C-alpha positions as CSV (number, residue, x, y, z in Angstrom):
1,M,4.6,-35.4,3.5
2,H,7.4,-33.0,3.9
3,D,8.2,-32.0,7.6
4,A,9.2,-28.6,8.8
5,R,10.0,-27.0,12.1
6,L,10.0,-23.6,13.2
7,V,11.2,-22.2,16.6
8,V,10.8,-18.8,18.2
9,N,11.2,-17.2,21.6
10,R,9.6,-14.1,22.7
11,N,13.2,-13.0,24.0
12,F,14.9,-13.2,20.7
13,T,13.8,-10.6,18.1
14,I,15.1,-9.1,14.9
15,A,13.6,-5.7,15.3
16,P,10.4,-3.8,15.6
17,L,8.4,-4.0,12.3
18,N,8.3,-0.6,10.6
19,R,4.7,-0.5,9.3
20,R,6.0,1.6,6.2
21,I,7.1,-1.6,4.6
22,F,3.4,-2.0,3.6
23,G,3.4,0.9,1.2
24,T,2.4,1.3,-2.4
25,F,3.1,3.6,-5.3
26,V,1.1,5.9,-7.5
27,E,2.8,7.4,-10.5
28,H,1.3,9.6,-13.4
29,M,1.5,6.5,-15.9
30,G,-1.2,4.8,-17.9
31,R,-4.4,4.5,-16.0
32,C,-3.0,4.5,-12.4
33,V,-4.2,8.1,-11.8
34,Y,-6.8,8.8,-14.6
35,G,-9.1,6.1,-14.8
36,G,-7.7,4.5,-11.5
37,I,-8.0,6.7,-8.4
38,Y,-9.4,9.7,-10.3
39,E,-12.2,9.5,-12.8
40,P,-14.7,12.3,-12.7
41,G,-18.0,11.1,-14.2
42,H,-17.6,7.5,-13.0
43,P,-20.8,6.4,-11.3
44,T,-18.9,6.0,-7.9
45,A,-17.0,9.3,-8.4
46,D,-17.3,11.8,-5.5
47,E,-17.2,15.7,-5.7
48,N,-13.5,15.5,-6.1
49,G,-13.6,12.9,-9.0
50,F,-12.1,10.1,-6.9
51,R,-13.6,6.7,-7.6
52,Q,-15.1,5.5,-4.4
53,D,-14.8,1.7,-5.3
54,V,-11.1,2.1,-5.8
55,L,-10.7,4.2,-2.5
56,E,-12.7,1.4,-0.6
57,L,-10.4,-1.2,-2.1
58,T,-7.4,0.7,-1.1
59,K,-8.5,0.8,2.4
60,E,-9.1,-2.9,2.4
61,L,-5.5,-3.4,0.8
62,G,-4.3,-1.4,3.8
63,P,-1.2,0.5,2.4
64,T,0.6,2.5,5.2
65,I,2.4,5.0,2.7
66,I,2.1,6.0,-0.7
67,R,4.9,7.2,-3.0
68,Y,4.1,10.0,-5.4
69,P,4.4,11.1,-8.4
70,G,6.9,8.8,-9.8
71,G,8.8,6.9,-11.1
72,N,10.1,7.9,-14.4
73,F,7.4,10.5,-14.6
74,L,9.2,12.5,-11.9
75,S,12.3,13.3,-13.9
76,G,10.5,15.4,-16.2
77,Y,7.8,16.8,-14.1
78,N,7.3,20.4,-13.1
79,W,5.1,20.2,-9.8
80,E,3.9,23.6,-10.4
81,D,1.9,22.5,-13.3
82,G,-0.4,20.5,-11.2
83,V,-1.5,23.1,-8.7
84,G,-4.0,26.1,-9.1
85,P,-7.0,26.5,-10.9
86,K,-7.5,23.5,-13.2
87,E,-8.6,25.4,-16.2
88,E,-5.2,27.2,-16.0
89,R,-3.1,24.1,-15.8
90,P,-0.9,23.5,-18.9
91,V,-1.4,20.1,-21.0
92,K,2.0,18.9,-21.6
93,R,3.6,15.8,-23.2
94,D,5.2,13.3,-20.9
95,L,8.4,12.1,-22.5
96,A,8.9,9.3,-19.9
97,W,5.8,7.2,-21.1
98,G,4.9,8.9,-24.3
99,Q,1.7,10.2,-23.1
100,T,-0.3,13.3,-22.8
101,E,-0.5,14.8,-19.1
102,T,-3.5,17.1,-18.5
103,N,-2.3,18.1,-15.0
104,Q,-5.9,17.9,-13.7
105,F,-4.7,15.8,-10.8
106,G,-1.6,17.1,-9.0
107,T,-0.2,17.8,-5.5
108,N,-3.4,19.0,-3.7
109,E,-5.6,16.5,-5.3
110,F,-3.2,13.7,-4.2
111,M,-3.1,15.1,-0.7
112,T,-6.9,15.3,-0.5
113,W,-7.1,11.6,-1.7
114,I,-4.5,10.5,0.6
115,A,-6.5,12.0,3.7
116,K,-9.5,10.1,2.6
117,A,-7.5,6.9,2.2
118,D,-5.8,7.7,5.6
119,V,-2.5,6.9,4.4
120,E,1.0,8.8,5.0
121,P,2.5,10.5,1.8
122,M,6.0,9.7,0.5
123,F,6.9,12.5,-1.9
124,A,9.6,12.7,-4.4
125,V,11.5,15.7,-5.9
126,N,12.7,16.0,-9.6
127,L,16.4,15.6,-9.8
128,G,16.4,15.0,-13.5
129,T,15.5,18.3,-15.2
130,R,15.4,20.1,-12.0
131,G,17.1,20.4,-8.6
132,P,17.6,21.9,-5.2
133,D,15.8,25.2,-6.0
134,E,12.6,23.6,-7.2
135,A,12.8,21.1,-4.3
136,R,13.0,23.8,-1.6
137,N,10.0,25.8,-3.4
138,L,7.9,22.5,-3.1
139,I,8.7,21.7,0.5
140,E,7.8,25.4,1.3
141,Y,4.6,25.0,-0.6
142,C,3.7,21.9,1.2
143,N,5.1,22.1,4.8
144,H,5.3,25.9,5.6
145,P,2.5,27.4,7.5
146,S,2.1,30.9,5.9
147,G,3.5,34.2,5.4
148,T,6.0,33.2,2.4
149,Y,5.4,33.4,-1.3
150,W,5.0,29.5,-1.7
151,S,3.0,28.9,1.4
152,D,0.7,31.8,0.6
153,L,0.2,30.4,-2.8
154,R,-1.0,27.0,-1.4
155,R,-3.4,28.9,0.9
156,S,-4.6,30.6,-2.2
157,H,-5.4,27.4,-3.6
158,G,-7.7,26.6,-0.8
159,V,-5.3,24.8,1.6
160,E,-4.9,26.6,4.7
161,E,-3.0,24.1,6.8
162,P,0.4,22.8,5.8
163,Y,0.5,19.1,4.9
164,D,3.7,18.4,7.0
165,I,5.0,15.8,4.7
166,K,8.0,13.9,6.3
167,F,9.4,11.3,4.0
168,W,11.1,12.6,0.6
169,C,12.7,10.7,-2.2
170,L,15.5,12.4,-4.0
171,G,14.8,11.6,-7.4
172,N,14.2,8.3,-9.2
173,E,16.4,5.8,-10.9
174,M,19.1,8.3,-11.8
175,D,21.5,5.7,-13.0
176,G,19.2,4.4,-15.8
177,P,19.8,5.4,-19.4
178,W,16.0,5.6,-19.8
179,Q,15.8,8.3,-17.3
180,I,15.6,12.0,-18.3
181,C,18.9,13.6,-17.4
182,K,20.7,10.4,-16.3
183,K,23.6,11.1,-13.9
184,T,26.8,9.3,-12.8
185,A,27.1,8.3,-9.3
186,Y,29.2,11.4,-8.5
187,E,26.8,13.8,-10.2
188,Y,23.7,12.1,-8.6
189,G,25.4,12.0,-5.3
190,R,26.4,15.7,-5.2
191,A,22.9,16.7,-6.3
192,A,21.3,14.6,-3.8
193,L,23.5,16.1,-1.0
194,E,22.7,19.8,-1.8
195,T,19.0,19.0,-2.1
196,A,18.9,17.2,1.1
197,K,20.8,20.2,2.6
198,V,18.2,22.7,1.3
199,L,15.2,20.4,2.4
200,R,16.7,20.1,5.8
201,W,17.4,23.9,6.0
202,A,13.6,24.2,5.1
203,D,12.3,21.7,7.5
204,D,14.7,20.0,9.9
205,D,12.1,17.1,10.7
206,L,12.4,15.1,7.6
207,E,13.5,11.6,6.4
208,L,15.4,11.5,3.0
209,A,16.0,8.6,0.5
210,A,18.7,8.6,-1.9
211,C,18.6,6.6,-5.1
212,G,20.2,3.2,-5.1
213,S,20.7,1.2,-8.5
214,S,17.6,0.8,-10.7
215,F,17.9,-2.9,-10.2
216,R,20.5,-5.4,-9.1
217,D,21.7,-6.4,-12.6
218,M,22.8,-2.7,-13.5
219,P,26.4,-2.8,-14.6
220,T,27.3,-0.2,-11.9
221,Y,25.5,-1.8,-9.0
222,G,27.4,-1.9,-5.7
223,A,29.7,0.9,-7.0
224,W,26.9,3.2,-7.5
225,E,25.5,2.6,-3.9
226,Y,29.0,3.2,-2.4
227,D,29.8,6.4,-4.4
228,V,26.4,8.0,-3.9
229,L,26.3,7.4,-0.1
230,D,30.0,8.5,0.0
231,Q,28.8,12.1,-1.2
232,C,25.5,12.2,0.8
233,F,25.9,10.0,3.7
234,E,25.6,12.5,6.3
235,E,22.3,14.1,4.9
236,V,20.2,11.1,4.1
237,D,18.4,8.4,6.0
238,Y,17.8,5.9,3.4
239,I,19.1,4.2,0.2
240,S,16.5,2.9,-2.2
241,L,16.3,-0.6,-3.8
242,H,14.2,-1.6,-6.9
243,Q,13.3,-5.2,-7.8
244,Y,10.8,-6.8,-10.2
245,F,10.3,-10.5,-10.3
246,R,10.0,-12.4,-13.4
247,N,8.9,-15.9,-14.5
248,D,10.2,-15.8,-18.1
249,D,11.1,-19.4,-18.2
250,N,7.6,-20.5,-16.8
251,D,9.3,-22.3,-14.1
252,I,7.6,-21.9,-10.7
253,A,10.5,-23.5,-8.8
254,K,13.0,-20.8,-10.2
255,F,10.3,-18.1,-10.0
256,L,10.0,-18.7,-6.2
257,T,13.6,-18.4,-5.6
258,S,13.5,-14.7,-6.7
259,I,12.6,-14.3,-2.9
260,D,16.1,-15.6,-2.0
261,D,17.6,-13.2,-4.7
262,L,15.9,-10.3,-2.7
263,D,17.2,-11.4,0.5
264,S,20.6,-11.4,-0.9
265,F,20.1,-8.0,-2.6
266,I,19.1,-6.4,0.9
267,N,22.1,-8.0,2.6
268,E,24.5,-6.6,-0.1
269,V,23.2,-3.1,0.1
270,A,23.1,-3.0,3.9
271,A,26.8,-4.1,3.8
272,I,27.6,-1.4,1.2
273,A,26.0,1.1,3.5
274,D,27.8,0.0,6.5
275,A,31.1,0.2,4.6
276,V,30.4,3.7,3.9
277,A,29.9,4.1,7.6
278,A,32.9,2.4,8.5
279,K,34.9,4.6,6.3
280,R,33.6,7.6,8.6
281,R,33.7,5.7,11.9
282,S,30.2,6.4,12.1
283,K,27.5,4.8,14.4
284,K,24.9,5.8,11.9
285,R,23.1,3.2,10.0
286,I,21.5,4.0,6.6
287,M,18.0,2.2,6.3
288,L,17.0,0.5,3.3
289,S,13.6,1.7,1.1
290,L,12.4,-1.0,-1.4
291,D,10.3,1.6,-2.8
292,E,9.4,-0.2,-6.0
293,W,8.8,-3.8,-6.0
294,N,6.3,-6.2,-7.8
295,V,6.0,-9.2,-10.3
296,W,6.2,-7.8,-13.7
297,Y,7.0,-9.6,-16.8
298,K,3.9,-10.5,-18.8
299,A,3.0,-6.8,-19.7
300,H,6.8,-5.9,-20.4
301,G,7.1,-5.6,-24.2
302,E,7.6,-2.5,-26.1
303,G,3.5,-2.3,-27.0
304,H,3.0,-2.5,-23.2
305,L,5.4,0.5,-22.4
306,R,4.3,3.1,-24.7
307,K,1.4,3.7,-27.2
308,P,1.8,5.9,-30.3
309,G,0.2,9.4,-30.7
310,W,0.7,10.8,-27.3
311,P,-2.7,9.3,-25.8
312,E,-4.2,10.5,-22.6
313,A,-4.0,7.5,-19.8
314,P,-3.4,4.8,-22.2
315,K,-3.5,1.1,-21.2
316,I,0.2,0.2,-20.4
317,L,1.8,-2.2,-18.1
318,E,-1.6,-3.6,-17.1
319,E,-0.2,-6.9,-15.8
320,V,-2.9,-9.6,-15.1
321,Y,-1.7,-11.4,-12.1
322,N,-2.2,-15.3,-11.6
323,F,-2.0,-17.4,-8.4
324,E,1.8,-18.1,-8.9
325,D,2.3,-14.3,-8.8
326,A,0.6,-14.1,-5.5
327,L,2.8,-16.7,-4.1
328,V,5.8,-14.7,-5.0
329,V,4.3,-11.4,-3.5
330,G,3.5,-13.3,-0.3
331,G,7.0,-14.6,-0.1
332,V,8.5,-11.2,-0.8
333,L,6.4,-9.8,2.4
334,I,7.7,-12.4,4.5
335,T,11.3,-11.7,3.3
336,L,10.7,-7.9,4.0
337,M,9.4,-8.7,7.6
338,N,12.6,-10.9,8.1
339,N,14.8,-8.0,7.5
340,A,13.0,-5.5,9.6
341,D,16.3,-4.5,11.2
342,R,17.3,-2.7,7.9
343,V,14.2,-2.6,5.7
344,T,11.9,0.0,7.0
345,A,10.0,1.3,4.1
346,A,8.7,-0.4,0.9
347,C,6.3,0.2,-1.9
348,L,4.5,-2.0,-4.1
349,A,4.4,-0.8,-7.5
350,Q,1.9,0.4,-8.3
351,L,-1.6,0.8,-6.6
352,V,-4.0,0.6,-9.6
353,N,-3.9,-1.0,-13.1
354,V,-0.4,-0.3,-13.7
355,I,1.3,-3.5,-12.4
356,G,-1.3,-3.0,-9.6
357,P,-3.3,-5.2,-7.0
358,I,-6.3,-3.3,-8.0
359,M,-7.8,-3.3,-11.6
360,T,-10.4,-1.1,-13.0
361,E,-12.5,-0.8,-16.0
362,T,-12.8,2.8,-17.1
363,G,-16.5,3.6,-16.4
364,G,-17.1,0.2,-15.0
365,P,-16.2,-1.8,-12.0
366,A,-13.0,-2.4,-9.9
367,W,-11.7,-5.6,-8.6
368,R,-8.9,-7.4,-6.5
369,Q,-6.1,-8.9,-8.4
370,T,-4.5,-12.2,-6.9
371,I,-1.7,-10.3,-5.3
372,F,-4.0,-8.2,-3.5
373,H,-4.7,-10.7,-1.0
374,P,-1.4,-11.7,0.6
375,F,-0.7,-7.8,0.9
376,A,-4.0,-7.2,2.4
377,L,-3.7,-10.0,5.0
378,A,-0.1,-8.9,5.9
379,S,-0.7,-5.4,6.3
380,R,-3.8,-6.0,8.4
381,L,-2.3,-8.5,10.8
382,A,1.5,-7.8,11.1
383,H,1.9,-5.4,14.1
384,G,4.8,-5.4,16.6
385,E,8.1,-6.9,16.5
386,V,9.6,-9.7,14.3
387,L,10.8,-12.9,16.3
388,R,14.1,-14.3,15.2
389,P,13.2,-17.8,13.7
390,V,15.1,-21.0,13.8
391,V,13.9,-23.1,10.8
392,E,14.5,-26.7,9.8
393,T,13.1,-27.7,6.4
394,G,14.1,-29.4,3.4
395,G,15.4,-27.8,0.2
396,F,15.0,-27.9,-3.4
397,K,17.3,-27.1,-6.3
398,A,16.3,-24.3,-9.0
399,G,18.0,-21.7,-11.0
400,D,21.2,-20.7,-9.1
401,H,20.0,-22.0,-5.9
402,D,21.3,-25.6,-5.0
403,N,19.3,-25.9,-1.6
404,A,16.6,-23.2,-1.4
405,P,14.4,-24.0,1.6
406,L,11.0,-25.4,1.1
407,L,9.4,-23.3,4.1
408,V,9.8,-19.4,3.9
409,S,8.2,-18.1,7.3
410,T,8.2,-15.1,9.7
411,V,6.6,-14.7,13.2
412,I,5.4,-11.3,14.4
413,R,4.5,-10.7,17.9
414,D,2.5,-7.6,19.1
415,P,3.9,-6.6,22.6
416,E,0.7,-4.6,23.5
417,S,-1.9,-7.4,22.8
418,G,0.4,-10.4,23.1
419,R,-1.1,-11.5,19.7
420,V,1.3,-13.6,17.5
421,V,0.8,-14.1,13.8
422,V,2.7,-16.9,11.8
423,F,3.1,-16.5,8.0
424,A,4.3,-19.6,6.2
425,L,5.0,-20.4,2.5
426,N,5.2,-23.9,1.4
427,R,7.5,-24.0,-1.7
428,A,7.2,-27.6,-2.2
429,Q,5.2,-28.6,-5.4
430,D,5.0,-32.3,-4.9
431,K,3.3,-32.8,-1.6
432,P,2.0,-31.2,1.7
433,M,4.1,-29.9,4.4
434,H,3.5,-30.8,8.1
435,L,4.7,-27.8,10.0
436,K,5.3,-27.6,13.6
437,V,5.9,-24.1,15.2
438,E,7.3,-24.1,18.6
439,L,6.2,-20.7,20.5
440,E,8.4,-20.5,23.4
441,G,7.4,-18.2,26.4
442,L,4.6,-16.4,24.4
443,S,1.6,-17.5,26.6
444,L,-0.9,-18.2,23.8
445,G,-4.4,-19.5,24.3
446,K,-6.0,-20.3,20.9
447,V,-6.0,-19.7,17.1
448,K,-8.2,-16.7,16.4
449,E,-7.8,-16.8,12.6
450,A,-6.3,-19.0,10.0
451,H,-6.0,-18.3,6.4
452,E,-4.9,-20.3,3.4
453,L,-4.1,-19.1,-0.1
454,H,-4.1,-21.8,-2.6
455,H,-5.3,-22.7,-6.1
456,A,-5.1,-26.0,-8.0
457,D,-4.2,-23.9,-11.2
458,L,-1.1,-21.9,-10.9
459,K,-2.3,-19.6,-13.8
460,A,-5.7,-18.9,-12.4
461,I,-6.5,-15.2,-12.4
462,N,-9.3,-12.8,-11.0
463,D,-11.1,-10.7,-13.7
464,K,-14.3,-8.7,-13.6
465,N,-16.4,-11.8,-14.4
466,N,-14.7,-13.9,-11.8
467,P,-13.2,-11.4,-9.2
468,D,-12.9,-13.9,-6.5
469,E,-11.4,-17.1,-8.5
470,V,-8.3,-16.5,-6.4
471,A,-8.9,-15.6,-2.7
472,P,-8.0,-16.7,0.9
473,V,-10.3,-19.3,2.5
474,S,-10.3,-20.6,6.1
475,H,-7.3,-23.0,6.9
476,G,-9.0,-26.2,8.3
477,E,-5.9,-28.3,9.1
478,H,-4.2,-26.8,12.3
479,D,-4.1,-27.4,16.0
480,F,-2.5,-25.7,18.9
481,T,-1.5,-27.3,22.3
482,D,1.1,-26.7,24.8
483,E,2.9,-23.8,23.0
484,M,3.0,-25.9,19.7
485,L,1.1,-25.0,16.4
486,S,0.7,-27.9,14.1
487,A,-0.4,-27.3,10.5
488,T,-0.8,-29.0,7.4
489,L,0.3,-26.7,4.4
490,K,-0.9,-27.6,0.9
491,P,1.8,-27.8,-1.9
492,L,2.4,-24.2,-3.1
493,S,0.5,-22.5,-0.6
494,W,0.8,-19.2,1.4
495,N,-0.8,-19.5,5.0
496,V,-1.4,-17.2,8.0
497,F,-2.2,-18.2,11.6
498,V,-3.1,-15.6,14.1
499,L,-2.8,-16.8,17.8
500,E,-4.5,-14.8,20.8
501,A,-2.7,-14.2,24.2
C-alpha cells in the first residue's frame, strides 16, 4: 500500500475560494441550446420552451456562473438578431460551426433561463466582426434602467428591469486562425482596450476579461498574453486561459499528468501578467479566468466538428465521457482550488450535449455523464478558504513528468460553519493509498459525509440505459480521531471527506 501524508493548519491559507470557479458555458453550437436547455414541444418543456429535466440537472450540477453566447460562435454573432418578437428574428448561417441559426433563443431567453437556474451570467461581446459600438449598445440594452433607445427597446421586449450583468468577456480566442476576424496581439489589445473603456463609461461597476492564448501550445503563447495586457492592463481585470485535456495515447498515467500541465499553465500566465504590472510599477494583479476547460478528444475529428448542408442543431462534439475522464475533471477541480489566489473564475465547456456533463436525447431523457459527479460534489461542498497543504507522497513517471505526485489534494475550510472538506485524488494504478490528513487547530468533531468515485473499468460510461453506471458511493474506509483523518483510497479514485466543526 502507498502511504501519503497531508498536513494543514487553520492559520495558513492560500486565499478565499471564489465560487465563480464552478462555472460552465453555453454556446450556440450543436445541441447545447436547441435540444439541450431549450426544446419547445419536449414533454418536460415549460411555457418558455425550457427543458425542466435539464434545468433540474443544472441545479444539481451547481454552476455558479455561465458564459454566453460563445465561443467561436461569438465572433460572427449580431446580438440584435436574438431579441424582439421571435417571428421577426432572422434565420442566418453560422460560419463558425457550419450550421443554421434560427435566433429563436437569444439574450432575453438566456437571462430568463439563468434566473430559473439561479446562476450568475458571464456575457461576451463580439470583437471579431464587430467592436466597441455594438458592445456599448448591448450593455445599454442589458444594464441601463430606461429612457434611452436601447434600454427602452429592452422594455418594449417585455423586460422592465435591467439585468445588471457584471462579468463581460472581450471576444473569444482572437489569436486563432479558425476565428472569424482573427487579430494580432496588438490589434486585439487595442480593440480590447477601447471596448473596455466604453463598457466602463456605460457602467462603471464591471469585471472585464481579455482573451489569452487559445491554448498553451499556440506559437504565440506567452508573447500574446504580454502584448495584449501591455495594451489594456489598466482597463481589464482578467486574462483568460483555455485548456482541453486529451488521452490520445490511451495512457492513463500520462492523461492524469495533464493536471500538472494545467498547474504550470496557470503559474506561467500569472507570471506574465505580473511582469506587465512590474513594468508599470503597479500593485494591481490581473486575475485568471479559465473560461473554457474540459476533457475533449474522442469527438474531435472533422466529422464531429461540422456537418454538411447547414443543419439546425446538428449532433457535433458530443463527447461520451468515461470514468478516467471523470478522474481528470476531479483533478482539475482540485488544481483550480489550489490556485485560488489567481484563478477566480472558470467555465467547464460546455453545459449540455456539446462536451457537456449533461446529455440529452431530443424528445427523450436527460442524464448525468461521468464528469457530472466530481463537479457537482465540488460545487456543493467547497465554500470558504483554501488551506495551504503540505504533502508527502510517492511519485510516478509519465510523459514529460519524472516524478508526478501520486496524491493530488486540497482542503477547504468554511470560516462561518467551521466545516472542513478534504478532496483527494489517488493517481496510483497498482495499489491503494493509506492517507493521513493532519488537521491542525481546526476543532473538528466527526466525518459528516464521505464520498468515493471509483470504477473497476476505466472506460465505463453512463448512457440513457445505464445512467448511474459511474456514480459516487459512500466511502467506508476512513476514521477520524485527535485531529487526524485516516482513509484508504482505492487505486485511481477521487474522494471527498466532509468534517463538521
